[in-house]
Backbone bond lengths (Angstrom), bond angles and torsions (degrees), N, CA, C in turn:
res aa  C-N    CA-C-N  psi(-1)  N-CA   C-N-CA  omega(-1)  CA-C   N-CA-C  phi
1 M - - - 1.418 - - 1.498 109.87 -
2 R 1.293 115.51 152.60 1.467 123.35 178.40 1.506 106.47 -130.96
3 F 1.361 115.10 130.46 1.431 121.66 177.67 1.531 106.35 -120.98
4 E 1.300 115.94 150.67 1.435 121.92 -179.71 1.486 107.83 -126.24
5 F 1.354 113.81 133.76 1.499 121.73 177.63 1.544 107.12 -127.19
6 E 1.242 115.65 145.38 1.480 123.03 168.73 1.502 113.61 -115.62
7 F 1.286 120.32 139.05 1.402 123.99 179.86 1.514 109.28 -128.31
8 S 1.332 118.78 133.94 1.418 121.93 172.47 1.552 112.32 -71.11
9 D 1.355 114.76 -30.00 1.384 121.19 178.70 1.548 108.67 -121.27
10 P 1.400 116.45 109.18 1.485 119.65 -173.72 1.501 111.14 -63.89
11 G 1.338 120.75 -10.40 1.434 120.99 177.31 1.490 113.22 -68.56
12 H 1.252 119.89 -11.40 1.489 123.15 176.23 1.498 111.43 -82.71
13 L 1.346 119.12 -15.75 1.420 121.27 -172.46 1.466 114.58 -58.90
14 Q 1.368 119.39 -47.65 1.456 121.05 -178.26 1.520 113.97 -62.99
15 S 1.380 119.39 -39.51 1.395 119.10 176.70 1.541 112.82 -68.09
16 M 1.317 118.63 -33.85 1.433 121.96 176.87 1.536 110.62 -63.13
17 L 1.349 115.77 -46.67 1.471 120.91 178.65 1.490 111.66 -60.23
18 T 1.289 117.77 -39.58 1.435 122.69 179.93 1.577 110.86 -64.23
19 V 1.341 115.80 -44.76 1.455 118.53 175.98 1.468 115.52 -62.99
20 I 1.307 114.94 -38.12 1.525 118.50 -177.60 1.541 107.17 -74.23
21 K 1.288 119.00 -33.41 1.501 121.62 -178.90 1.510 108.67 -65.68
22 N 1.363 119.29 -27.43 1.499 120.22 -175.79 1.550 111.96 -89.95
23 I 1.311 119.18 3.93 1.473 121.50 171.26 1.505 112.60 -75.81
24 D 1.343 116.14 132.26 1.476 118.54 178.94 1.513 111.45 -56.69
25 G 1.257 116.16 136.11 1.444 124.34 176.78 1.509 113.47 89.25
26 V 1.364 118.97 -3.81 1.430 119.86 175.22 1.516 108.80 -91.84
27 Y 1.350 114.95 124.92 1.466 120.19 -173.78 1.522 111.67 -98.49
28 D 1.355 117.97 -28.46 1.450 120.77 -179.20 1.456 111.92 -156.64
29 V 1.286 115.47 149.39 1.513 119.63 179.29 1.517 103.27 -145.63
30 Y 1.309 114.67 130.17 1.483 120.53 175.84 1.520 110.81 -152.86
31 R 1.295 116.20 171.78 1.453 124.67 179.69 1.531 108.19 -102.30
32 L 1.312 116.40 131.45 1.449 121.28 168.80 1.468 112.13 -95.63
33 I 1.267 115.97 141.55 1.474 120.79 -179.52 1.473 109.53 -95.56
34 P 1.335 119.76 116.26 1.449 120.61 179.60 1.511 111.00 -62.05
35 G 1.355 113.75 143.44 1.436 119.08 178.77 1.502 116.65 90.12
36 K 1.358 116.76 -13.18 1.447 120.35 177.35 1.541 108.69 -72.50
37 A 1.329 117.63 135.77 1.501 119.22 179.75 1.512 109.17 -64.44
38 D 1.272 122.09 -38.12 1.431 120.52 -177.14 1.536 111.33 -100.91
39 S 1.333 119.35 2.66 1.416 122.36 -177.46 1.470 113.71 52.98
40 A 1.329 112.92 50.34 1.481 119.44 -174.04 1.523 109.71 -62.08
41 A 1.317 116.67 138.55 1.438 124.10 177.44 1.527 111.56 -76.34
42 V 1.273 115.42 144.31 1.511 121.35 176.92 1.439 106.91 -101.20
43 T 1.348 119.07 132.84 1.444 120.11 179.09 1.494 112.23 -83.24
44 D 1.330 113.99 168.45 1.454 122.03 179.53 1.561 109.74 -56.97
45 D 1.344 115.89 -39.91 1.526 121.26 -178.78 1.506 107.38 -65.49
46 D 1.358 119.33 -36.00 1.544 120.15 -179.21 1.521 105.98 -67.06
47 I 1.325 118.87 -42.80 1.454 119.82 -175.89 1.546 109.00 -69.60
48 A 1.256 118.65 -42.04 1.494 121.65 -179.34 1.561 109.07 -64.20
49 S 1.350 118.04 -38.24 1.422 118.07 -176.49 1.548 112.43 -72.37
50 T 1.372 117.27 -21.22 1.425 118.77 178.64 1.509 114.43 -93.96
51 H 1.338 114.43 -7.76 1.494 118.78 179.28 1.539 109.10 -70.50
52 P 1.310 118.93 135.12 1.452 125.46 -177.32 1.559 113.86 -48.42
53 S 1.345 118.71 -35.14 1.475 120.93 -179.40 1.524 113.12 -74.63
54 A 1.363 117.51 -11.09 1.454 121.13 177.56 1.490 113.67 -78.38
55 N 1.314 117.20 -15.98 1.509 122.83 -178.43 1.494 112.49 -94.49
């Protein structure tokens, strides 16, 4: 299954991924980057490093 979410503030992305990962039966959660030929997944570390509070 694929779900799509939109956020006006990308700072909410990490917390949303964490909540979804903790749902029973969910095996993996990741962000897809639009426009990538292989739709490479972005890891939690990638998301955390781009969050404004990480700088």
